[in-house]
C-alpha positions as CSV (number, residue, x, y, z in Angstrom):
1,M,26.6,-6.4,10.6
2,K,23.0,-7.0,11.7
3,R,21.6,-10.5,11.5
4,I,17.9,-10.6,10.4
5,V,15.9,-13.8,10.6
6,F,12.6,-14.1,8.7
7,L,10.8,-17.0,10.3
8,D,8.0,-17.7,7.8
9,R,8.9,-16.3,4.3
10,G,6.6,-18.9,2.9
11,T,3.6,-16.8,4.1
12,I,4.6,-14.2,1.5
13,S,4.0,-14.9,-2.2
14,P,7.1,-16.1,-4.1
15,R,6.2,-13.5,-6.7
16,T,6.9,-10.8,-4.2
17,R,10.3,-9.0,-4.4
18,L,12.3,-8.3,-1.2
19,R,14.1,-5.1,-2.0
20,S,17.5,-4.3,-0.5
21,L,17.9,-2.8,2.9
22,A,19.8,0.4,3.5
23,F,22.4,-1.1,5.9
24,E,24.9,-3.9,6.1
25,H,23.1,-7.1,7.1
26,E,22.8,-10.8,6.8
27,L,19.2,-12.0,6.0
28,V,18.4,-15.6,6.8
29,T,15.0,-16.8,5.6
30,F,12.9,-19.9,6.5
31,D,9.8,-20.9,4.7
32,S,8.2,-21.9,8.0
33,T,9.2,-22.3,11.6
34,S,7.6,-24.7,14.1
35,P,7.1,-23.6,17.7
36,A,9.9,-25.9,18.8
37,E,12.3,-24.2,16.4
38,V,11.7,-20.5,17.2
39,A,14.1,-20.1,20.2
40,T,17.0,-21.7,18.3
41,R,16.5,-19.7,15.1
42,I,16.3,-16.3,16.8
43,A,19.0,-16.9,19.4
44,D,21.6,-14.9,17.6
45,A,19.3,-12.5,15.7
46,D,19.3,-8.7,16.0
47,I,16.0,-8.4,14.0
48,V,13.3,-10.9,13.7
49,I,10.6,-10.9,11.0
50,T,7.5,-12.9,11.5
51,N,4.0,-13.1,10.0
52,K,2.2,-15.9,11.9
53,V,5.0,-17.5,14.0
54,K,4.4,-16.9,17.7
55,I,7.3,-15.3,19.7
56,D,6.7,-15.6,23.4
57,A,8.7,-14.9,26.5
58,T,10.3,-18.4,26.5
59,A,11.7,-17.9,23.0
60,L,12.9,-14.4,23.8
61,A,14.7,-15.5,27.0
62,D,17.5,-17.1,24.9
63,A,17.7,-14.2,22.3
64,P,19.6,-11.4,24.0
65,R,20.5,-9.6,20.8
66,V,16.9,-9.1,19.5
67,K,16.1,-5.4,19.4
68,L,13.3,-5.4,16.7
69,I,10.5,-7.7,15.9
70,A,8.9,-6.7,12.6
71,V,5.5,-8.3,12.1
72,A,4.6,-8.8,8.4
73,A,0.9,-8.2,9.2
74,T,-1.4,-5.8,11.0
75,G,-2.3,-8.1,13.8
76,T,0.4,-8.6,16.5
77,D,-1.4,-11.2,18.7
78,V,1.5,-13.6,17.9
79,I,3.9,-11.4,19.9
80,D,4.3,-11.2,23.7
81,I,4.1,-7.4,23.7
82,A,4.5,-7.2,27.5
83,T,7.8,-9.1,27.4
84,C,9.0,-7.0,24.5
85,D,8.2,-3.8,26.4
86,A,10.0,-5.1,29.5
87,R,13.1,-6.0,27.4
88,G,13.0,-2.8,25.3
89,I,12.3,-4.7,22.1
90,V,10.5,-2.6,19.5
91,V,7.6,-4.3,17.8
92,S,6.4,-2.9,14.4
93,N,3.5,-3.9,12.3
94,I,1.9,-3.2,8.8
95,R,-0.9,-0.7,8.3
96,N,-3.3,0.3,5.6
97,Y,-1.9,-1.8,2.9
98,A,-5.1,-3.7,2.0
99,L,-7.3,-0.8,1.2
100,H,-8.2,-2.2,-2.2
101,T,-7.7,-5.9,-2.0
102,V,-9.9,-6.7,1.0
103,P,-12.9,-4.6,-0.1
104,E,-12.6,-6.0,-3.6
105,H,-12.6,-9.6,-2.3
106,T,-15.5,-8.7,-0.1
107,F,-17.6,-7.7,-3.1
108,A,-16.4,-10.6,-5.1
109,L,-18.0,-12.9,-2.5
110,I,-21.1,-10.7,-2.4
111,F,-21.5,-10.7,-6.2
112,A,-20.9,-14.4,-6.5
113,L,-23.6,-15.2,-3.8
114,R,-26.1,-12.5,-4.7
115,R,-26.1,-13.7,-8.4
116,S,-25.8,-17.5,-7.6
117,L,-22.7,-17.7,-9.8
118,V,-21.4,-21.0,-8.2
119,A,-24.9,-22.6,-8.4
120,Y,-25.2,-21.7,-12.1
121,R,-21.7,-22.9,-13.0
122,E,-22.4,-26.2,-11.3
123,S,-25.7,-26.5,-13.2
124,V,-24.0,-25.9,-16.5
125,L,-21.4,-28.5,-15.7
126,A,-24.2,-30.9,-14.9
127,G,-25.9,-30.4,-18.3
128,R,-28.8,-28.4,-17.0
129,W,-28.6,-25.9,-19.8
130,E,-29.0,-28.5,-22.5
131,E,-31.8,-30.0,-20.5
132,A,-33.6,-26.7,-20.3
133,G,-33.8,-26.5,-24.1
134,Q,-33.8,-22.7,-24.3
135,F,-31.4,-19.8,-24.1
136,C,-31.5,-19.6,-20.3
137,F,-33.0,-21.2,-17.2
138,F,-34.0,-19.8,-13.8
139,D,-33.1,-22.5,-11.2
140,H,-31.3,-20.2,-8.8
141,P,-32.2,-16.7,-7.5
142,I,-30.4,-13.6,-8.9
143,R,-30.7,-10.4,-6.9
144,D,-29.5,-6.9,-7.7
145,L,-27.3,-5.0,-5.2
146,S,-28.7,-1.7,-6.2
147,G,-31.5,-0.7,-3.9
148,S,-30.6,-3.3,-1.3
149,T,-29.2,-2.5,2.2
150,L,-25.6,-3.2,3.3
151,G,-24.8,-3.4,7.0
152,V,-21.1,-2.7,7.7
153,I,-19.6,-3.7,11.1
154,G,-16.3,-2.0,11.6
155,D,-15.6,1.7,10.8
156,G,-11.8,1.5,10.1
157,V,-10.3,2.1,6.6
158,L,-11.6,-1.2,5.2
159,G,-15.1,-0.8,6.5
160,R,-15.3,2.7,5.2
161,E,-14.0,1.6,1.8
162,V,-16.6,-1.2,1.6
163,A,-19.3,1.4,2.5
164,R,-18.0,3.7,-0.2
165,I,-18.2,0.9,-2.8
166,G,-21.7,-0.1,-1.6
167,T,-22.9,3.5,-2.0
168,A,-21.4,3.7,-5.5
169,L,-23.4,0.5,-6.4
170,G,-26.6,2.2,-5.3
171,M,-26.9,0.4,-1.9
172,R,-28.3,1.9,1.2
173,V,-25.4,1.6,3.7
174,L,-25.8,1.2,7.5
175,M,-22.6,1.7,9.5
176,S,-23.3,-0.4,12.5
177,A,-22.7,0.6,16.1
178,Y,-20.8,-2.0,18.1
179,K,-22.8,-4.7,19.8
180,G,-24.0,-3.6,23.2
181,V,-22.8,0.0,22.7
182,D,-25.1,2.9,22.7
183,G,-24.5,6.6,22.0
184,M,-22.1,6.3,19.1
185,G,-23.8,9.2,17.3
186,P,-26.3,9.7,14.4
187,L,-24.0,8.3,11.8
188,Y,-24.2,4.8,13.3
189,T,-27.2,2.4,13.2
190,P,-27.9,0.5,16.3
191,F,-26.5,-3.1,16.1
192,E,-29.9,-4.8,16.3
193,T,-31.5,-2.5,13.8
194,M,-28.7,-3.2,11.3
195,L,-29.3,-7.0,11.8
196,A,-33.0,-6.6,11.1
197,E,-32.7,-4.3,8.1
198,S,-29.7,-5.5,6.1
199,D,-29.7,-7.6,2.9
200,V,-26.0,-8.1,3.2
201,I,-23.9,-7.9,6.4
202,T,-20.1,-7.6,6.2
203,L,-17.6,-7.7,9.0
204,H,-14.5,-5.5,9.2
205,C,-13.5,-5.4,12.8
206,P,-10.7,-6.8,15.0
207,L,-11.1,-10.0,17.1
208,T,-11.3,-8.9,20.7
209,P,-13.0,-10.3,23.8
210,A,-15.9,-8.0,23.1
211,T,-16.2,-9.1,19.4
212,R,-15.7,-12.8,19.8
213,N,-18.8,-14.6,18.6
214,M,-20.5,-11.3,18.2
215,I,-22.8,-13.0,15.8
216,D,-24.3,-16.1,17.4
217,T,-27.7,-17.9,17.5
218,P,-29.6,-14.9,18.9
219,E,-28.2,-12.5,16.3
220,F,-29.1,-14.9,13.4
221,A,-32.7,-15.0,14.8
222,K,-32.9,-11.2,14.4
223,M,-31.9,-11.2,10.7
224,A,-35.4,-10.6,9.3
225,K,-34.4,-10.3,5.7
226,R,-32.4,-13.5,5.4
227,P,-29.2,-11.6,4.5
228,L,-25.9,-12.7,3.1
229,L,-23.2,-12.7,5.8
230,I,-19.6,-11.9,4.8
231,N,-16.5,-12.1,6.9
232,T,-13.1,-11.1,5.5
233,A,-11.9,-9.9,8.9
234,R,-11.1,-12.5,11.6
235,G,-12.1,-16.0,12.4
236,G,-14.1,-16.1,15.7
237,L,-16.3,-13.0,15.0
238,V,-19.1,-15.4,14.1
239,S,-20.0,-18.6,16.0
240,E,-19.0,-21.3,13.6
241,S,-21.6,-23.8,14.8
242,A,-24.3,-21.2,14.7
243,L,-23.4,-20.2,11.2
244,G,-23.9,-23.8,10.0
245,A,-27.3,-24.0,11.7
246,A,-28.3,-20.7,10.2
247,L,-27.3,-21.7,6.7
248,Q,-28.9,-25.1,6.8
249,S,-32.2,-23.8,8.3
250,G,-32.4,-20.9,5.8
251,Q,-32.1,-18.1,8.4
252,I,-29.6,-16.5,6.1
253,A,-29.5,-16.7,2.3
254,G,-25.8,-17.4,2.1
255,A,-22.3,-16.8,3.6
256,G,-18.9,-15.8,2.2
257,F,-16.0,-16.3,4.6
258,D,-12.3,-15.9,4.1
259,V,-11.3,-16.7,7.7
260,V,-11.7,-19.6,10.1
261,T,-10.8,-19.9,13.8
262,E,-8.3,-22.6,12.9
263,E,-6.3,-22.2,9.7
264,P,-5.9,-24.3,7.7
265,M,-9.4,-25.7,8.4
266,P,-9.0,-29.2,9.9
267,A,-10.9,-32.2,8.6
268,S,-13.0,-32.3,11.8
269,H,-14.3,-28.7,11.4
270,P,-18.1,-28.4,11.1
271,W,-17.8,-26.3,8.0
272,Q,-16.5,-29.3,6.1
273,K,-20.2,-30.2,5.8
274,L,-21.0,-26.9,4.3
275,I,-18.2,-26.3,1.7
276,R,-20.1,-28.0,-1.1
277,M,-23.3,-25.9,-0.6
278,P,-23.6,-23.4,-3.5
279,N,-24.6,-20.6,-1.1
280,F,-21.5,-21.0,1.1
281,L,-18.2,-19.7,-0.3
282,L,-15.0,-20.3,1.7
283,T,-11.7,-18.9,0.5
284,P,-8.4,-19.7,2.2
285,H,-7.6,-16.3,4.0
286,V,-6.6,-14.7,0.7
287,A,-8.6,-11.5,0.8
288,W,-5.4,-9.6,1.6
289,A,-3.3,-11.3,-1.0
290,S,-3.5,-9.5,-4.3
291,D,0.0,-9.2,-5.8
292,E,-0.2,-5.5,-5.4
293,A,-1.1,-5.6,-1.8
294,I,1.5,-8.2,-0.8
295,Q,4.2,-6.1,-2.5
296,A,3.0,-3.0,-0.7
297,L,3.0,-5.0,2.6
298,T,6.6,-6.2,2.0
299,D,7.9,-2.8,1.0
300,Q,6.3,-1.3,4.2
301,L,7.8,-4.2,6.2
302,L,11.3,-3.4,5.0
303,D,10.7,0.3,5.4
304,N,9.9,-0.4,9.1
305,V,13.3,-2.3,9.4
306,D,15.2,0.5,7.7
307,A,13.5,3.2,9.9
308,F,14.4,1.3,13.1
309,V,18.0,0.9,12.2
310,A,18.1,4.6,11.3
311,G,16.9,5.4,14.8
312,K,13.4,6.4,13.8
313,P,11.1,3.5,14.6
314,R,7.7,3.6,12.9
315,N,4.4,1.7,13.1
316,V,5.3,0.9,16.7
317,V,3.1,-1.4,18.8
318,G,3.6,-1.4,22.5
319,Q,5.7,1.1,24.5
320,A,9.3,0.2,23.5
321,G,10.7,2.6,20.9
322,R,8.1,5.3,21.3
323,A,9.5,8.8,21.4
């Protein structure tokens, strides 16, 4: 019987069903696991499931039975891949499950900001409608998306889906070349041109040394059309201090973010001063989290476990388990 330990079941919605696995097993779940608890909890595990709990060489040193780490997410930066490769531990991840939920959340933020929905709601709550004395009032700007320009940074499945939706809405779409990279071909707009011409800029790229703080003070200065800036990808792609300055100075019209470098956002974070601004929308890393997407993620996660036990590892990250 294989022992499976799920270190942070609490990161998956309680509405999500964990289907049965195809082999005899014991499944032990923990809502959360602190760094100090990891080594003890995986010590006698054959398979470990984690979403955000880090598993490093120290924890693995006392876990001789572990043969698979199934990550309940696409990103695998919480896993020491080099140690897993050296030990022959297969690491699997989740792929292409958020094709609808992330783009839909992206446009929810765009629509809310472009049409000043939060500002108008707050005005209604404050009694401004009665004060206006007529059927409507015009305190906050409302802009159409049709005819505007959408800059998309990231050409994976999510970036392409966002581009498709933008095109369907009548937007001119610029697929951005990567910062500092030339020669990507005629389908890509140079990064600085995209900054200058976009009414909305949205990020759908991974966080790497090359993309960290890819939008900082110099980039904000090049945004000639005062665009909306949307990030449903990774915290750290945008300089958080520079974003605050750009919002407060009016260099950009607004920002919608679903990610922060430190989650949950601490009380000392500079964005705490921004969250009551009507043109700044911050959601708690839930762009991925529609009920449908989480169920698809969980089904794929368990498919990865079944495939590994059947001797056919899939969605493999690193070298261990590759044919």
